[in-house]
C-alpha positions as CSV (number, residue, x, y, z in Angstrom):
1,X,14.4,8.8,-1.7
2,X,13.9,5.5,0.1
3,X,14.6,7.1,3.5
4,X,12.0,9.9,2.7
5,X,9.4,7.4,1.6
6,X,9.8,5.4,4.8
7,X,9.5,8.7,6.8
8,X,6.3,9.6,4.9
9,X,4.8,6.2,5.6
10,X,5.2,7.0,9.3
11,X,4.0,10.6,9.0
12,X,0.7,9.5,7.4
13,X,-0.1,6.5,9.6
14,X,-3.5,8.0,10.4
15,X,-4.6,8.7,6.8
16,X,-6.5,5.4,6.3
17,X,-8.1,5.8,9.8
18,X,-7.1,2.3,10.9
19,X,-8.5,0.5,7.8
20,X,-6.7,-2.8,7.1
21,X,-4.2,-2.7,4.2
22,X,-5.2,-5.5,1.7
23,X,-3.2,-4.5,-1.4
24,X,0.2,-2.9,-2.1
25,X,1.3,-1.6,-5.4
26,X,4.9,-0.5,-6.2
27,X,4.3,1.6,-9.3
28,X,5.1,4.8,-11.0
29,X,8.7,5.5,-12.2
30,X,10.7,2.3,-12.2
31,X,10.3,0.4,-8.9
32,X,12.1,-2.6,-10.4
33,X,15.3,-0.6,-9.8
34,X,14.8,-1.4,-6.1
35,X,16.7,-4.3,-4.6
36,X,14.9,-7.0,-2.6
37,X,16.3,-5.5,0.6
38,X,14.9,-2.1,-0.3
39,X,11.5,-3.5,-1.0
40,X,11.5,-5.3,2.3
41,X,12.5,-2.0,4.1
42,X,9.4,-0.3,2.6
43,X,7.2,-3.3,3.5
44,X,8.6,-3.4,7.1
45,X,7.6,0.2,7.5
46,X,4.1,-0.5,6.3
47,X,3.8,-3.4,8.7
48,X,5.0,-1.2,11.6
49,X,2.5,1.6,11.1
50,X,-0.5,0.1,9.4
51,X,-2.8,-2.9,10.2
52,X,-1.9,-5.3,7.4
53,X,-4.3,-8.2,7.2
54,X,-4.4,-11.0,4.6
55,X,-2.6,-9.2,1.8
56,X,-4.4,-10.2,-1.4
57,X,-2.0,-8.7,-3.8
58,X,1.4,-7.1,-3.8
59,X,2.3,-5.9,-7.3
60,X,5.7,-4.6,-8.6
61,X,5.8,-2.7,-11.9
62,X,8.8,-3.8,-13.8
63,X,10.6,-3.2,-17.1
64,X,11.3,-6.4,-19.0
65,X,15.1,-5.8,-19.0
66,X,15.1,-5.6,-15.2
67,X,13.7,-9.1,-14.6
68,X,16.8,-11.2,-14.7
69,X,17.0,-14.6,-13.0
70,X,19.0,-13.5,-10.0
71,X,16.8,-10.5,-9.4
72,X,13.6,-12.7,-9.6
73,X,15.2,-15.2,-7.2
74,X,15.9,-12.4,-4.7
75,X,12.3,-11.2,-4.9
76,X,11.0,-14.5,-3.7
77,X,12.1,-13.3,-0.3
78,X,9.8,-10.2,-0.5
79,X,6.1,-9.8,-0.3
80,X,5.9,-9.2,-4.0
81,X,3.4,-11.7,-5.5
82,X,2.5,-10.1,-8.8
83,X,4.3,-8.3,-11.6
84,X,3.0,-5.7,-14.0
85,X,5.5,-5.9,-16.9
86,X,5.8,-3.0,-19.3
87,X,6.0,-5.1,-22.5
88,X,4.1,-2.6,-24.7
89,X,4.6,-4.9,-27.8
90,X,6.2,-8.1,-28.9
91,X,6.9,-6.4,-32.3
92,X,10.4,-4.9,-32.6
93,X,9.3,-2.0,-34.8
94,X,6.8,-0.8,-32.2
95,X,9.4,-0.8,-29.4
96,X,11.9,1.1,-31.6
97,X,9.1,3.7,-32.4
98,X,8.3,4.1,-28.7
99,X,12.0,4.2,-27.9
100,X,11.8,1.5,-25.3
101,X,14.9,0.2,-23.6
102,X,14.1,-3.4,-24.1
103,X,13.6,-5.5,-27.3
104,X,11.0,-8.1,-28.1
105,X,13.2,-11.0,-27.2
106,X,13.8,-9.5,-23.7
107,X,10.0,-9.1,-23.2
108,X,9.4,-12.8,-24.0
109,X,12.3,-13.8,-21.8
110,X,11.1,-11.7,-18.8
111,X,7.7,-13.3,-18.8
112,X,9.0,-16.8,-19.0
113,X,11.7,-16.1,-16.4
114,X,9.1,-14.8,-13.9
115,X,7.0,-17.9,-14.5
116,X,10.0,-20.2,-14.0
117,X,10.8,-18.3,-10.7
118,X,7.3,-19.2,-9.5
119,X,5.5,-15.9,-10.2
120,X,2.4,-16.9,-12.1
121,X,0.3,-13.9,-11.2
122,X,1.4,-11.7,-14.1
123,X,0.1,-8.7,-16.0
124,X,1.5,-7.0,-19.0
125,X,0.9,-3.7,-20.8
126,X,0.2,-3.6,-24.5
127,X,-0.1,-0.6,-26.8
128,X,-2.2,-0.5,-30.0
129,X,-2.6,2.3,-32.6
130,X,1.1,2.5,-33.1
131,X,2.0,3.7,-36.7
132,X,2.9,0.6,-38.7
133,X,1.1,-1.8,-36.5
134,X,-1.3,-3.6,-38.8
135,X,-4.4,-5.4,-37.6
136,X,-2.6,-8.6,-38.3
137,X,0.3,-7.6,-36.2
138,X,-2.1,-6.6,-33.4
139,X,-3.7,-10.0,-33.5
140,X,-0.3,-11.6,-33.2
141,X,0.4,-9.5,-30.0
142,X,-2.9,-10.7,-28.5
143,X,-2.3,-14.3,-29.5
144,X,1.0,-14.0,-27.6
145,X,-0.9,-13.3,-24.4
146,X,-2.7,-16.6,-24.6
147,X,0.4,-18.5,-25.8
148,X,2.4,-17.3,-22.7
149,X,-0.6,-18.0,-20.4
150,X,-0.7,-14.5,-19.0
151,X,-3.7,-14.2,-16.7
152,X,-4.1,-10.4,-17.0
153,X,-3.2,-7.6,-19.4
154,X,-3.8,-4.0,-19.9
155,X,-4.2,-2.5,-23.4
156,X,-4.0,1.2,-24.2
157,X,-4.2,3.3,-27.3
158,X,-1.0,5.1,-28.0
159,X,-1.2,8.7,-26.9
160,X,1.4,11.4,-27.6
161,X,2.1,13.5,-24.5
162,X,3.2,17.1,-24.7
163,X,6.9,17.9,-24.5
164,X,8.0,14.3,-25.0
165,X,10.6,13.0,-27.4
166,X,7.9,11.3,-29.4
167,X,5.9,14.5,-29.8
168,X,9.1,16.3,-31.0
169,X,9.8,13.6,-33.5
170,X,6.3,13.7,-34.9
171,X,6.3,17.5,-35.2
172,X,9.6,17.4,-37.0
173,X,8.4,14.6,-39.3
174,X,10.9,12.1,-37.9
175,X,8.1,9.8,-36.7
176,X,4.7,9.0,-38.1
177,X,1.7,10.5,-36.4
178,X,-1.0,8.4,-34.6
179,X,-4.0,7.4,-36.6
180,X,-7.1,7.7,-34.4
181,X,-9.3,5.6,-36.7
182,X,-6.8,2.8,-36.8
183,X,-6.6,2.9,-33.0
184,X,-10.4,2.7,-32.7
185,X,-10.5,-0.3,-35.1
186,X,-7.8,-2.1,-33.1
187,X,-9.8,-1.5,-29.9
188,X,-12.7,-3.3,-31.6
189,X,-10.3,-6.1,-32.5
190,X,-9.2,-6.2,-28.9
191,X,-12.8,-6.7,-27.6
192,X,-13.6,-9.4,-30.1
193,X,-10.4,-11.3,-29.7
194,X,-10.3,-11.1,-25.9
195,X,-13.8,-12.6,-25.7
196,X,-12.7,-15.4,-28.1
197,X,-9.7,-16.1,-25.8
198,X,-11.9,-16.3,-22.7
199,X,-10.8,-13.0,-21.1
200,X,-13.2,-10.7,-19.2
201,X,-13.1,-7.2,-20.5
202,X,-13.7,-6.0,-16.9
203,X,-12.5,-2.4,-17.4
204,X,-12.0,-0.3,-20.5
205,X,-8.3,-0.9,-20.6
206,X,-8.0,-4.1,-18.5
207,X,-8.7,-7.7,-19.3
208,X,-8.2,-10.9,-17.4
209,X,-9.1,-14.5,-17.2
210,X,-12.2,-15.1,-15.0
211,X,-11.3,-14.6,-11.3
212,X,-7.9,-13.0,-12.1
213,X,-9.0,-9.3,-12.0
214,X,-6.4,-6.9,-10.5
215,X,-7.6,-6.5,-6.9
216,X,-5.8,-3.2,-6.3
217,X,-7.1,-1.5,-9.4
218,X,-10.6,-2.8,-9.0
219,X,-10.7,-1.3,-5.5
220,X,-9.8,2.1,-7.1
221,X,-12.5,1.9,-9.7
222,X,-15.0,1.0,-6.9
223,X,-14.1,4.2,-5.0
224,X,-12.2,2.6,-2.1
225,X,-9.8,4.7,-0.1
226,X,-6.0,4.5,-0.9
227,X,-2.8,6.0,0.3
228,X,0.0,7.0,-2.1
229,X,3.6,7.4,-0.9
230,X,6.4,9.2,-2.8
231,X,6.8,12.0,-5.4
232,X,3.6,12.5,-7.5
233,X,1.7,9.9,-5.5
234,X,-2.0,10.3,-5.2
235,X,-4.2,9.5,-2.2
236,X,-8.0,9.5,-1.6
237,X,-9.8,9.3,1.7
238,X,-13.4,9.5,0.6
239,X,-13.7,13.3,0.8
240,X,-10.5,14.7,-0.7
241,X,-7.8,13.9,-3.2
242,X,-4.2,14.6,-2.4
243,X,-1.1,14.5,-4.6
244,X,2.5,14.9,-3.6
245,X,4.9,17.3,-5.3
246,X,6.3,15.7,-8.4
247,X,9.9,17.0,-8.0
248,X,12.1,14.4,-6.4
249,X,14.5,16.9,-4.7
250,X,11.6,19.0,-3.3
251,X,9.9,15.9,-2.0
252,X,13.0,14.5,-0.2
253,X,14.0,17.9,1.2
254,X,10.5,18.5,2.6
255,X,10.3,15.1,4.2
256,X,13.8,14.8,5.6
257,X,14.5,18.4,6.6
258,X,11.1,20.0,7.1
259,X,9.5,16.9,8.5
260,X,6.3,17.2,6.4
261,X,5.2,16.2,2.9
262,X,4.6,18.8,0.2
263,X,1.2,18.2,-1.5
264,X,-1.8,19.8,-3.1
265,X,-5.3,18.8,-2.1
266,X,-8.8,19.0,-3.5
267,X,-11.9,18.7,-1.4
268,X,-14.6,17.0,-3.3
269,X,-18.2,18.2,-3.1
270,X,-20.9,15.6,-2.9
271,X,-21.7,16.0,-6.6
272,X,-18.1,15.8,-7.6
273,X,-17.8,12.5,-5.7
274,X,-20.9,11.3,-7.4
275,X,-19.7,12.2,-10.9
276,X,-16.4,10.4,-10.2
277,X,-18.3,7.3,-9.3
278,X,-20.3,7.6,-12.5
279,X,-17.1,7.9,-14.6
280,X,-15.2,5.1,-12.9
281,X,-18.0,2.6,-12.5
282,X,-19.1,3.0,-16.2
283,X,-15.6,1.9,-17.2
284,X,-16.2,-1.5,-15.6
285,X,-18.2,-4.6,-16.5
286,X,-20.2,-4.1,-13.3
287,X,-21.5,-0.8,-14.4
288,X,-23.0,2.2,-12.7
289,X,-25.4,1.1,-9.9
290,X,-28.5,3.4,-9.7
291,X,-29.4,1.9,-6.3
292,X,-26.0,2.9,-4.9
293,X,-26.5,6.4,-6.2
294,X,-30.0,6.5,-4.5
295,X,-28.5,5.1,-1.3
296,X,-25.4,7.2,-1.0
297,X,-26.7,10.4,-2.6
298,X,-30.5,10.5,-3.2
299,X,-33.3,9.3,-5.4
300,X,-33.4,12.5,-7.4
301,X,-29.8,12.0,-8.6
302,X,-30.4,8.4,-9.5
303,X,-33.5,9.4,-11.5
304,X,-31.5,12.1,-13.3
305,X,-28.7,9.7,-14.2
306,X,-31.1,7.1,-15.5
307,X,-33.0,9.6,-17.5
308,X,-29.8,10.9,-19.1
309,X,-28.9,7.4,-20.1
310,X,-32.0,6.9,-22.3
311,X,-30.4,8.5,-25.3
312,X,-27.4,6.2,-25.1
313,X,-29.7,3.2,-24.6
314,X,-31.4,4.1,-27.8
315,X,-28.1,4.3,-29.6
316,X,-27.2,0.8,-28.2
317,X,-24.2,2.3,-26.4
318,X,-25.6,1.6,-22.9
319,X,-27.7,-1.3,-21.7
320,X,-29.7,-1.3,-18.5
321,X,-29.5,-4.5,-16.5
322,X,-32.0,-4.1,-13.6
323,X,-30.7,-1.0,-11.8
324,X,-27.3,-1.0,-13.4
325,X,-26.1,0.9,-16.5
326,X,-23.5,-0.9,-18.4
327,X,-21.6,0.1,-21.6
328,X,-22.0,-2.1,-24.6
329,X,-18.9,-2.8,-26.8
330,X,-20.0,0.0,-29.1
331,X,-20.4,2.3,-26.1
332,X,-16.9,1.6,-24.8
333,X,-15.6,3.6,-27.8
334,X,-17.4,6.7,-26.3
335,X,-17.0,6.0,-22.6
336,X,-15.7,9.5,-21.7
337,X,-18.4,11.2,-23.7
338,X,-21.2,9.1,-22.2
339,X,-20.0,9.6,-18.6
340,X,-19.8,13.3,-19.2
341,X,-23.4,13.4,-20.4
342,X,-24.6,11.4,-17.3
343,X,-22.9,13.7,-14.8
344,X,-25.2,15.4,-12.3
345,X,-24.7,19.2,-12.5
346,X,-26.7,20.7,-9.7
347,X,-25.8,20.5,-6.0
């Protein structure tokens, strides 16, 4: 797999058209299974084929049970400067319900061990809406973020994916179903508590202390180009989206034997690109910029989007700050619906 990924890095050296690489994100699957030497091999390939300038952020997704002291010490010799740790919850019952490999004690230990090793740029994932998670329990999880001095965290409502062990358990009444109303109430608690703790709710699912926003993810929401390497990895060059085959064996065979990646691609029309901008920008605290729409598309599109927003402004779900449309806290509960109604539908 590593050999194939390094080969793909070389094959796609022209994808970013010479743009400097500023952020690197080792994510998807379990990249914390990679040794420090393997991470450096990938990074060396990036340095060889791409202009790397002033790396602002190099993130490694990690399971808490992978972050032992020796492993963390070895990562000091790599470009990794930030961890995204899949904590999910500091409550044992939630971890058992989600069938996580780690326990609450290991989650706490991983964060402190990373900090002791000199990694203070940390993010963790938290899940709310889990059956049995009371509002009081959720407040305790959020308080733990502040207690551990974690500068960034992501919070997601529990969703049950099809054909998963959790879906099977729920269908066979071996696990409690998700309560959508409870999840919505805990999202409101999240917004209120994050503000009280001094965190910016800078994207629907992402919160950070001021100045500690995730650079890589923020670039994605702002529509910047990116290159994805490996099975299932997605790429965007401004005009098309590309995603690699998900099957590991097919991916490695195609790269190493056929000398070409296997992928699907979707060419975006101008209106599709605009609607993606509306959807992603509305999710952020910076909002949807009508002037940008007028500049990059045309005045007619900007006028149409602004007109469509009036209904939601009346509902107090959207506020207009100059030429920017920004979701209110109430509107964040309906972000997808609002974005869909603001989409431009005529080429």
